[in-house]
C-alpha positions as a printed NumPy array, in Angstrom:
array([[  0.   ,   0.   ,   0.   ],
       [  2.916,   2.329,   0.661],
       [  4.146,   1.671,  -2.843],
       [  0.717,   2.552,  -4.261],
       [  0.74 ,   5.773,  -2.232],
       [  4.196,   6.704,  -3.495],
       [  3.198,   5.985,  -7.094],
       [  0.047,   8.072,  -6.829],
       [  1.941,  10.918,  -5.203],
       [  4.534,  10.799,  -7.968],
       [  1.775,  10.728, -10.613],
       [  0.09 ,  13.728,  -8.988],
       [  3.349,  15.66 ,  -9.199],
       [  3.732,  14.701, -12.85 ],
       [  0.151,  15.729, -13.575],
       [  0.711,  19.112, -11.942],
       [  3.888,  19.66 , -13.957],
       [  2.168,  18.84 , -17.252],
       [ -0.752,  21.109, -16.43 ],
       [  1.712,  23.901, -15.65 ],
       [  3.655,  23.337, -18.862],
       [  0.492,  23.416, -20.966],
       [ -1.118,  26.172, -18.902],
       [ -4.266,  24.064, -18.662],
       [ -5.275,  23.464, -15.057],
       [ -8.165,  21.113, -14.322],
       [ -9.072,  21.606, -10.706],
       [-11.608,  18.764, -10.738],
       [ -8.927,  16.271, -11.776],
       [ -6.495,  17.533,  -9.137],
       [ -9.144,  17.377,  -6.413],
       [-10.065,  13.825,  -7.437],
       [ -6.44 ,  12.649,  -7.278],
       [ -5.87 ,  14.408,  -3.938],
       [ -8.994,  12.808,  -2.466],
       [ -7.674,   9.383,  -3.529],
       [ -4.39 ,  10.097,  -1.779],
       [ -6.105,  11.302,   1.401],
       [ -8.29 ,   8.17 ,   1.462],
       [ -5.205,   6.02 ,   1.007],
       [ -3.439,   7.86 ,   3.857],
       [ -6.448,   7.294,   6.124],
       [ -6.463,   3.574,   5.333],
       [ -2.735,   3.342,   6.045],
       [ -3.308,   5.042,   9.407],
       [ -6.073,   2.533,  10.225],
       [ -3.75 ,  -0.357,   9.39 ],
       [ -0.956,   1.129,  11.525],
       [ -3.36 ,   1.452,  14.456],
       [ -4.568,  -2.146,  14.071],
       [ -0.994,  -3.401,  13.843],
       [  0.053,  -1.475,  16.949],
       [ -2.933,  -2.867,  18.868],
       [ -2.113,  -6.428,  17.789],
       [  1.515,  -6.06 ,  18.834],
       [  0.683,  -4.471,  22.194],
       [ -1.839,  -7.207,  23.04 ],
       [  0.919,  -9.817,  22.719],
       [  3.188,  -8.091,  25.219],
       [  2.978,  -9.41 ,  28.764],
       [  1.52 ,  -7.094,  31.363],
       [  4.212,  -5.252,  33.318],
       [  5.095,  -6.83 ,  36.633],
       [  3.844,  -5.179,  39.799],
       [  6.646,  -3.413,  41.659],
       [  7.448,  -2.83 ,  45.303],
       [  8.163,   0.67 ,  46.631],
       [ 11.885,  -0.261,  46.426],
       [ 11.498,  -0.887,  42.678],
       [ 11.855,  -4.678,  42.715],
       [  9.265,  -6.733,  40.794],
       [  6.689,  -8.533,  42.921],
       [  6.211, -12.183,  41.995],
       [  2.549, -13.18 ,  41.727],
       [  1.198, -14.585,  44.976],
       [  4.007, -13.133,  47.1  ],
       [  3.15 , -11.623,  50.457],
       [  6.537,  -9.928,  50.896],
       [  9.043,  -8.243,  48.583],
       [ 11.926, -10.566,  47.742],
       [ 14.35 ,  -7.623,  47.667],
       [ 13.572,  -5.563,  50.783],
       [ 11.132,  -7.737,  52.752],
       [  8.3  ,  -5.194,  52.848],
       [  4.803,  -6.632,  52.979],
       [  3.179,  -6.52 ,  49.577],
       [ -0.016,  -5.101,  51.06 ],
       [ -3.681,  -5.904,  50.878],
       [ -3.914,  -5.452,  47.118],
       [ -2.877,  -8.542,  45.161],
       [ -0.003,  -8.197,  42.678],
       [ -2.193,  -9.768,  40.003],
       [ -5.93 ,  -9.302,  39.588],
       [ -8.504, -10.485,  37.077],
       [ -9.989,  -8.272,  34.386],
       [-13.635,  -7.696,  35.261],
       [-14.663,  -8.129,  31.622],
       [-12.636, -11.057,  30.239],
       [-10.987, -12.523,  33.344],
       [ -7.444, -12.251,  31.999],
       [ -4.753, -11.727,  34.613],
       [ -3.348,  -8.206,  34.837],
       [ -1.127,  -6.236,  37.166],
       [ -2.935,  -4.634,  40.093],
       [ -1.72 ,  -1.188,  39.029],
       [ -2.789,  -1.615,  35.37 ],
       [ -5.18 ,   0.971,  33.987],
       [ -6.419,  -1.142,  31.049],
       [ -6.558,  -4.853,  30.31 ],
       [ -3.944,  -5.885,  27.74 ],
       [ -6.202,  -8.676,  26.457],
       [ -9.487,  -6.834,  25.864],
       [ -8.76 ,  -3.149,  26.518],
       [-11.372,  -2.864,  29.273],
       [-10.706,  -0.091,  31.798],
       [ -9.137,  -1.438,  34.971],
       [ -8.087,   0.254,  38.176],
       [ -8.734,   0.209,  41.89 ],
       [-12.494,   0.123,  41.474],
       [-12.317,  -2.612,  38.822],
       [ -9.823,  -4.633,  40.892],
       [-12.115,  -4.505,  43.921],
       [-15.051,  -5.712,  41.854],
       [-13.131,  -8.686,  40.427],
       [-13.637, -11.96 ,  42.254],
       [-10.274, -13.78 ,  42.225],
       [-11.879, -16.963,  43.562],
       [-13.923, -17.179,  40.364],
       [-10.677, -17.631,  38.437],
       [ -9.035, -20.005,  40.916],
       [ -7.045, -17.263,  42.632],
       [ -7.171, -16.314,  46.273],
       [ -6.554, -12.96 ,  47.894]])
């Protein structure tokens, strides 16, 4: 598609040059070709967005971190680096929409994009997914 865009852009430039040389401008033809290019640019942007979403959904959710900066292993009650208690909030919670595991501090589910957060984490029932608090 990028090649098609480049070809059409090149053709538009050639068309403009020929119209200039002949002193015969056809605005309707120029507008038509520009609209084709804009539509092609919009489609390319859609494809880029879909590709970025597909790639980001494959990335694992970031690990929860202790105040000291060390990652918290799922199910841990204490930090393995400094020994601090992890706290009442679990390091991993379930998405309230799809049930996928996600970090307790995540704002959105990486699997379905559903909004997560403290209120969503409290509503999730970990026992329903075989997890315990």
